N, C-alpha and C positions, 0 to 999 in steps of 0.2 A: 291800095289804098292801107294806111296804117291809123288804128283808132285807137286811142287813149282816153279812157273813161275815170273822170275823179267824181269822186260821190262824197258830199258835205253837209253836215249838219248843223253848221253853223253860217250864217248870212256872210259876218266878217270874213271867214277863211272863203267863202266862195267869192267874196267880191276883191279881196287879195288876189285869188288866185287869177281871175280875169284882169284884174289891172296888171300882174306882172306878165302875164302871156302876150298881152298888147304892148308892155312896155319893152320886152325882149323882142320884138318884132314878128310873132305868131300873127299871120292873116287874120283879119276879123272874120274873114269869111271862111273860114276854119274852124273858127269857134261856135259852140252853138250851148246856151243852156237851158235847163229845162227845170222848173220849180212848180209848186201849188201856191206860192207865196207870191199875191201880187204886189205887196211893199219891197219884198226881195227882187220880184221882177224889174221894178222901179229902179231900185237901187243899181243892180248890173247893168240896165240900159244905159243909165247914166256915165258908167265907167268904160262901154263902146261908145258911148255919145263924144266924150273926150276925143276918142281917136277917129270919128268917122263923120263930123259935123257941126259939134257943139250942140247946143241946147236949145229947144223949143217949147213955147208955151203949150199948155194941152189939158185934157180932162183930168189926167194926173200926172202933169209934169213931167210925161216920160219923154226920151229924144228923139230926135230926127236921124233919119239914114240908117236905122236898125231894122231890119226884117223881122217880124214878131207876130204871134197869134194868140187868141185866147182859145184853148180848146177845150170841149166839156168831153171827158171821157167817161165809159159805162164804169160803173164802181167805184170811180176815183176822184170825179168832180171836175174842178175847172183847172188848170194846166196852163202855164203860160209859157210858151216856146220864142226863146231870143236866139237869132242867127238864121242864115241864108236856109240849112239842111233842117234846122231843127223840127219843125212840124213833121218833115217825113221821116225825121228818127222815131217818132212815136204813130208811124204808120196813118199819117194823116196827111198826105201829100196834097197839097191846094188850101189846105184850110188855112183860110187867113194871107193866103201867099200874096207878097206883095204890099202888104197893108203896113202900115205904119204902127209902132209901139202904141201909139194913141188910140189904137184901133182895138187894140189886144184889152188896155186899160180900163175903156170902156165896153167891153163884152160886146163886140159889133155882131148883132145877130143874123146881119147879112155873109157871114162868113159860115160855109159849108160846116157842119160839124159831124164827126163820127158818130154811128149808130150803134147799139148793143149787137148788133147782127154782124157788123162789119168784119172783114177777113184781114187779120194783120199777120205780119214777119215774126216767129218766133223772137228774135233780136229786140223788133218794137214791144212784144210782150214782155220781155224780161226787163226793159229799161222802165216800163211802166208799172211793173212789180218793184220796182225799188222808190219809185214817186208814191206808190200807195202806202209805203212805209215810211212816208214823211220827210225822205231825204230828198235834196237836190242833186242836180248833175250838170256837170262841164263834159262835155265829149267835143275832142278833138280829133278831126279828120283830115289827113294831109297824104299828098303824096310826095312827101320830101322826108326822109330818114333824118335828116337835121331837126326840121321841125317838128317832127313828132319824137324825137330824143329830148329836144328841149320843153317840148309840152309834157312828158313823161316825169321830168324832172319835178316842174313844177308842181303837178297835181299828187304826186307821190306826199310832196312834202307836206303839201298843205292839205289834201283832203284825207280821208279816212284808209287810205291805203297802208300797206306795209314800209316800214320804215329801217334805215340801216342797209346793210348790205352782207353779201356771202360771197365767198370767191369762187363758188361752185357752179361751172356753167352746166346749162341743162345736157342730160342724158337721158336715152329711152330706151328700153328694151320692149319687145311684142312676144307676149303669149297666146295662145288659144284654150277656151274651154267650152270646147263643143262650136257652139256658132258665136260664142262670144269672144272679142279681141278685148286681153288685158293689155293695156300700156303703161309700163311701170316708167314714172318720171321721176328722176335727181336732179336737183342743182335748184336751179332759178330760171322761172319765166319770165322775161325781159325782152323790152323792145330790141332789135337786133340778134337776139341770139334766139333764147327759147319762143318766144311769139312765131317767128317765120317757120322752125322745124315743126312745132307742133301743128299750125296749119297746112303744112304740107304732109306732114304724115296722118294728119285727120283724112284731108282730100284723097290720098294715095290708098289707105283705106277703104274710104268711101265707092273709091272708083272700081275697086276690087271687089264689092260686093258685100265689104267687113262694115256692115253697119250699125252693129251691136258693139259699143265700145265703153269699157269701164278705165276710166283714169285711176290709177292708183298713185295717190300725191303723198305717199310717206315719208319720202325723200325731197319733198319740195319745201323750201325755207325760205323762200323769197320770190314774190308777185309781185310785179310794177303797174300801174295804169295801162300799159298795154297788156299787158297779161291777161288783165281783166277783160279787158275787148276782147282776145282770142279765146278765153274760155267760153265767151259768147258766140263768137263766130262759130266755133266746135261745134256747140249744141244747136246753133241755128242751121250749119250746112247737115247735119246726119238729120234733124228731124225736118227739113225742107224734103229731103230724100227717103224720108219714110223708116228712117234709123233712130237709136236713143244713144243718148251719152248719160253716162253714171258716173259718179264721183266716190270714191272710197280712201280710207286711210287717211284722213288728211292729217298734215301735222299740225300741233297745237298752234303757230305761227299762221298757218293759211287758214285754220279754222278760227281764229280771232278775227282776222280781216275779213272774211265771209259773215261773221256775225256782225261787225263792227259795220260793215256796209248796208248790210241787212241782204245780204245775196244768196244766204243760206237757203231763205224760203224757196228762191227761185230754182235753184239745180237740186237734183236727185243725188241725195248723198247718204253713203251707209258706213256703218262702223268697220264693217267686215268686208271683205272681197267674196266671200261664198253668199252672202246676203245680197248684195249687188248685182251678182251672176243670175242668182234665182229670181230677181226681181223682173227682166224684163219678160215683156206681155208677147202673147200672141205665138203662132208656131215659128219653126225654126224660118229662118230668111230662103233657104232654099225651097223648101214648101211653098212657101206663100207665093213666090215668082212663078213655081210650076202651076 
């Protein structure tokens, strides 16, 4: 499954992105939209409605045929989740499932709501942090490489991702510093190139028990929306296995990307490699396992 994440600060841009995704043939079932703005959710739902059955009257004038939910998330407030998998992305599978967007607009009290003590995945926590910062998200998930590539092109151009291009493909080098693995990355982390290579390398290291990883991104000059999704997955994969991921030596362009998308507060980021290595907590994994 390929994941492309677009981060938006502008409703107009988000609306344009959803409209173009649908117009270009990205299946509505692959598109999920997350926002804290009810009016924004209504506008986006109308874009969906143009392609999935037209409009209906309702409490807030939202459209038929769109799976949506209104979720009350601890520390964030109400989040509107549009799309077949939108609620699940936030760790709230079943919350409002099967309900029309009219229910979301009226804050249906019958829908189960997450509690402060809920256990959610690291990926869900990551997306929640972005929402907490006041951004909206378009998340496209697809098994099709062609669909994912198309989604990346649109989300990169219209969202807060990095624009432009660099000719260098991704290259990696692995080093050890005691129990910590340093993964030097250069080039670009993009769909069909860097994202798959990074995924496989992190998985391979984790399978070998190397679960304390520092990504040295000094020579990474381009990350697309799929690359953002892959960084999230790497973070999640390691945390789910009791490991940790740190980022260090961000190039200016990657630093700007994480700042623009409000993702800098989600990752553990260090200015230099030594500090990143020293930041790992707990005993060496070989001792912890023993």
